[in-house]
Structure formats: C-alpha cells, structure tokens
N, C-alpha and C positions, 0 to 999 in steps of 0.2 A: 287384250292388253295393248295390242298394236294400234287399234283404232283410237284408244284413249290418248296415246302419245301423238297420234295424227291430229286429233282434235286440239290437243295442247299446243302443238306447233302452229296450227292454223290460227288459233285464238291469239297467240303471241304475235304473229305477223299482222293480224288485223288490228290488234291493240296499238302497235307501232304506227300503222298507217292512219288510224283514226286520230292520232295525236296531232297530225298536220291538217286534218279536215275541219273546216269551219261549219259544216252542215250539222245543225243540231238534231234534225230528224234522223239522219244516218247514224249519229252517235247514239240516239235513244234506241233505235232498232238493234244496234249491236249489243247494247246493255241488256235488252230484253232477251236476246238469244243466249247471252251468257247466263242470265238468271234462270232460264229454262234448263240449260245444259249442266249447270253446276251441281244439280242433284245426282246426275249420272256420271259425273267426272270427278276424279280425285281432287279434293280441295287443295292438297299439298302441291299437286302439279300446277294448278291454277295460280296459287300464291307464288310459285317459283317463276312462272312465265309472264304473268301480267304485272302491270305497273301498280304502284300503291294507290293512285287516284281511282283506277278502275276497280281494284279490290274493295275500296271503300264504298263505291257506288253500287256494287252488287252484294254488299253487306257481308263480305268475308272477313273484313277487319273493321274495327270500330272507328279508327282515325288514322289516316295516312301520316299525319304529323307525329303522332306517338310512335307509330311503327318505324318511321325514319329515325327518330331519336334513339329508340332501343337498338336499332341496327348500328348506329354510329358508336354507341357505348360498347356494344359487344365487340365490334371490330377494333376499337381502341384497346379494350381489355386483352384481346387475343394477340394483337400485333404490335401495339405501340407502348403499352404500359411496361415500365421497368420490372423485370422479373426478379423478385427477391428470393434469397436462398431459403428453401423450405426444409427445416430440420426433420420433418416427418418422412422425407424421402431418404434419409440416411439409413444405412443398414449397419447394425451393430457388429456384424461379422467383419466389416472392414476395419473397425478399431481393434478387434481381436487379432486379426492378421497383422496389423500395424505394430502392435506391442510385441508379438512374436518376432517379427522381422527386426525391430530395433534391438531386441534383447539378444539376438543371435548373430548380428552383423559383426564380423571381425574388424579389427582396426586396420585402416587402410582401404576400406571398401566404401567410402562415402559416396562416390559417384554412382556405384551400383545401387546403393541404398536409396539415394534420392530418386533414382529412376523407378524403383519399386513403390516408393511413397507417392509419387505423382500418378502412377497407375492405379493405386488403391483409391486415391482421391477422386479420380475420374470414374472409376468403375462402380464404387459404392456411394458416390455423391457425398463424400465426407467434407465436413467444414474445415477449411485450412487453418483457422485459428485453434480449433480443438485438436487438430493434428499437431500443431506447434506446442500446445499444452502437454500433450502426451510425450512429445520428444523431450521436453524439459523434465518430465517426471522420470523417464528412463535415464536421462542424463544424470539426474540426481542420484540414482541408484548405482549406475555403472561409472563410478568416479575414476576408475583406472583407464577407461577408454575416453578420456576427455578430448584427446586430439581428434578422435573420430567425430564426436558430436560438435566440436567447434567447426570443423570443416563441413559437417552436414548442415549446420545452421547458416554457414556462409553461402553454401550452394542453395539453400532454401530461400534466401534473400527476403527475410521478413522485414516489415517496417519496424524501424528501431523503437518508435514510441509504442507500437502495438506489442512488441516483445517485452518492453519494460512493464507495461500494464499487466500483461499475463503473468510475468514473474512477480510483480508486486502484489497481485491478488492472492498469491500463495501465502504471503506473510499475514494476510488478514485472518487466517484460521488459527493463529497462535498469538493473538494480541491481548488475551486476557492476562490479568495479573498473575494468576496461578499457572499459566501455561508456560511451556518451554519450547522455544523455536528450535527445530532440529539443526544440528550443526551442519548436516549435509546440505540443507537449504542455503545457509550462509556461504558454504563453500561453493555452491553452484552460482550464487549471485556474485561472489568475488571473481570467479573465472569469467563470467560474462562481462563484468566491469573491466577486468584486465584486458580483455580482447576487444573492448569498445563496441560491444554488441547491444548494450543497454545504456540508457541515459540516467546518470546518477541523480540529477536534479528531479527527474520524474519519479525515479525509484524511491527517493527520500520521502516523497509525499505519501507513500504507502506504509512507511515504517513508523513504529511507535517507540518511545514517546515523541511528541512533537518538539520542535526546536524551542517554541515559546515555553512549554512545560519544563524543558531542561534548564533554560536560562532562569526562569522564575524559581524553580526548585533549588537551583544552585545559590541564588541570592538569599533565599530563605534559610538554607543550611548555614551559609556564612553568618547571617544575622544571629541565628540561634547559637552558633559557636562563639561569637563575640559576647553574647549575653552571659555565658558561663565563665565569668571572671573570678579569680581567686579573691578571698577576703583580704581587706587591708587591715593589718594588725594595729593595735594601739600604738601611739607614738612612743610610749614608755618601754616598749619591747626592745630587748637587746639586739634582736635580729634586724629590726627595721629602724633602729635608732641611728644616730650619727656614729660613724666608725671612730671619729676623733674623740667624741665623748666616751665611747666605750673603752678606748685605750686609756684615756685620761683617768677614768675611775678604776682602772685596774681590773676590768672585767666584771664590775658590779653595776647592774642597772638600777636606776632609781626606782623605788617602790611606787606603785600606782594601783588604782582600783581594779584595773583590768589585767594585772599581772599577778600570777601565782608564784610565790617564792617558797622554796622548800625550807621549813624550819626557821623562817625569818631571815634567811640568807638571801642576798641579792645576787649571788654568783650565778653565772649561766649554767654551771654544772651542779648547782646546789641540790636539786631534787632530781634524781635519775628517773623517777616514776612519773614525772609530770609530762603533759603533752608538749611536743616540740613547738607547736603553733602558739602556745601561750593561751589558748582558749579551751572550750569544752572539747571532749573527745569525739562527739558526734556532730558531723556537719549537716546542716539542714539547707540544701540548695533550693533556690527558687528560680531555676532556669526557665520553667515554662511560662512564667509571667514576665520574662525579660528583665527581672531585677538583678539576677546574678549575685545576690547577697546571701549572707549566712546569718543565722540568729546570733546576736552578740556582736555583729560587725557594725561598720559605720553606716550612717543613713545617707551619706552623700551619693552612694551608688543607686539607692532606691529613688532618690529625688531625680537623678539623671534619667533613670529608666521610666519614671512616671511621665516625664515630659515627652518621651517618644512613644508612649503607649497608645495615644490617640491619633498618631500620624498614620495615614493610609499609604501602604506600599503595595506594588503589584504582586510581590511574592506572598503577601498575606492571604491572597485568594487561592493559593496552591494547597492542595490536600496534603496531609501528612504522608500519604503513600507516594507522593511525587517529589519528596525531598529527602535529603540524607542518603543513607545506604539503599533506600527503596528505589532510587533512580537507576541503580545498576541491575535491578531485578528484571529479567527478560527485556533488556534494552537492545532492540534489534539493530540500532544504528551502531552502537559500540561493538556488538557481535560481528556485524559486517566488516567493520574496521579491523577487528581481530583476525577474521578470515583472510582479509587482504594482506595483513602482515605475515600471517602463516604461509601464504602462497608466495611471498617474496616480492609483492608489488608495493614497494614503499611509497612511490609517487601517488598512487591512487589512495593509499591509506592516509598519507599526509594531507591530501586534498580534503578528505573527510574530517581529519583532526582539526584542520583550520576552521571548520564550521563551528566548533565548540568554543565556549569562552574560557580564557585563562588556562590553568593547568588542571582543570576539573577531570579530564580523562585519565590523568596520572594515577587516580585512586582506583582504577578498575584493574584488578589483579590479572585476569586473562589477557588483557591487552598489554600490560607490562611484561608478562611472560613471553608473549609473542614477539614483542619488540626486542627483548633480550636475546631470544633465540635467533632472530634475524641478525642482530649485531654479532653474536657468537659465530654464526655461519659465515659472515663477511670477513671477520678478522681471523678466523681459523685458517684460511688459505695463506695468510701472511706468516703464521707460525709454522706452517708445513714447509714453507720455502727455507 
C-alpha cells in the first residue's frame, strides 16, 4: 500500500511539472507511463492527484469539461445553495414534549418556558411556525393563564403578519354553513387583537362571510322588507276615509262595493263579526315577487313593483342563505366583535362595528347582550359609590 501512495505522489508531482513543459515527446512518454501503471494503481488515487486534462488523456474520465461542470455543481450544492428547512428532520417527540411543557407551566414562568421552547426547537429541529401554532392551541385551552401566554408570545417575538395568518387559518375549519366556530377561538382572537399581537385587517380576510356578501345581503333584506307593504283599503272605508267626513256623517260610512256592512247598516260597529280590515279574512301576500299586494287590493302597488322587477341590482345575485337572518348564522366577524365586547375592549369592538353598514349589527342578539353587559359593568361602579 505504501508504494502505491509513493507512486501517486510522484505522478502528481510529474503532472504539475509537465504542465509547464512545452516538449510534446516528454509529455507523450509521461502519458504512456501513466497508461501502463494505471492498471496496477488505484484509479481513485489517480483521479484525486492528477489534473482533469491528464485523466482525460489516459481515459480515466470521458471529458474533463463535464467533470469540471459536475464538480462546480456539487460544490455549489454543498456550500453555497440556501439550505431550506426539511420537515423530515423533525422528530415528533419534540412536539410531545412541547405540549407537556406548555400545559404544565405555571403562571409567571414565561422566561423559563421560552428557554425550554428554544431548546426543543434546536434539539429536535422543530419548525418555529408549527411551534407557534401549538402555543396558540394550548393558549386557547388554558384561558385562565392568558397572562402567561401573552408574555410568552411577546418573548417569542413572532412576525405580526405570520401570527395573524396562523390564527386566521384556524377559522377556515369552521366556515361551513352548518358549522359552529368555537367560542374559545373567538376569545383567543379577541385577546390577541386587544394586545395588538395580530393585524385586524389581515385577520378579517380569513373570516366569513365577506364584507361584500354582508353588504349585498343587507340591501336585499331591506328591499324584501319594503316589498311587504300593507294593503291599501278602499277609499270608502271608514278607517281610511277622511276623518271630517266620518264625523260629519255621524259615524256612518257611505256604502260601496268593497265595504261589507252588517244588516244594511253603515255604522262602524254595525257588524261585530265582520273583519276589521273591511276585506276578506285571509290575506294572500305576494312578497316573493316584490308586489307586496293582497288579493282584492289595489293594482297601483302591482304596477309600481312591475316597473322595478326588471331592474338589475347587486343584491339580486346574493343567495337566500346570505340574506336576512341567515347572515347571523356562524358569522365569524360578529362573533369576534362579541368576544371583544365581552373582554371589555370597546375600542377594538367599535373599530370592527364601524366596518359594517348602518345599524345592521344591532339585530344580532349575542352582540347586543355583550354591549349591555359592558354598559352595566361600567355604570355599576357609579351606583356603588
């Protein structure tokens, strides 16, 4: 083995010396010697010690240019390429230890806890964003230790936008119509908003329904409510007639085709069994067609609604499930506002309320109750004095 290394060192020195020699015959004799000795010498040793051009000439490599290109690529991949985080290197044991540590950390030990978390991230190659996600999950469960987790998140120093996206992604699991977003998740989001750890504008992009759906659904609800107008009674009715004429006739309304009088009497109280409206006992509403009329009513309302029937409005494209009372079903934005009011952060709640049109949010009972409880808490101190 020693003589092989000796030959390798000599061949390497000769190769360097031949690079500066212009004698072609000396170069050819050197290549002939290498060709004879390469069969009894380790090829890996020759490839390590000789130049690429010499290796190509003794047929140890096919092309010195291809070898040089491969060498540069391998070197770049090993030393200069940006190393991305490989999730396969993670060990699940680290997440288990993290959950146990977060679940058992007492209040007031945030600095000790953040030291343990950093040790787990480094030892088990944990993804910092997934660690942050687990911190939020445990925070959601341990609501009585919110001061610990608020301090812990402050020491963790996450990017505000990244934390908002991680929190907003949790709302995506409960955005079906028949789903119910947990109250604990809204309470968690309200605390993070109150302590300015998340961006409300970024968080709202993850919540449902969208602002456009809320606005269009509200317009459609108002339009449908206006279409349900009461019937206009005949002009001969004592109720809708002129009060002066009614007094002048002594309480007797003139007879008409659309007025039913009991026993031929025109008195208002003539027939105690007749309908008070002066029409039929059964009302046939036509609210779905926008007419708002009743059978036996006037045709003026129908004519007015027919003119608006062909007008396109943005709210006409809104589904029935996105208008009326359905807008309050699993409304994550209103529930977040309710959680803010329950936590006592009225400024943040008011900033969200200002995003909605009109007094639409006043119809949401949980939010009304939360605001009333907040007002009761504020004025109760005045009465105690």
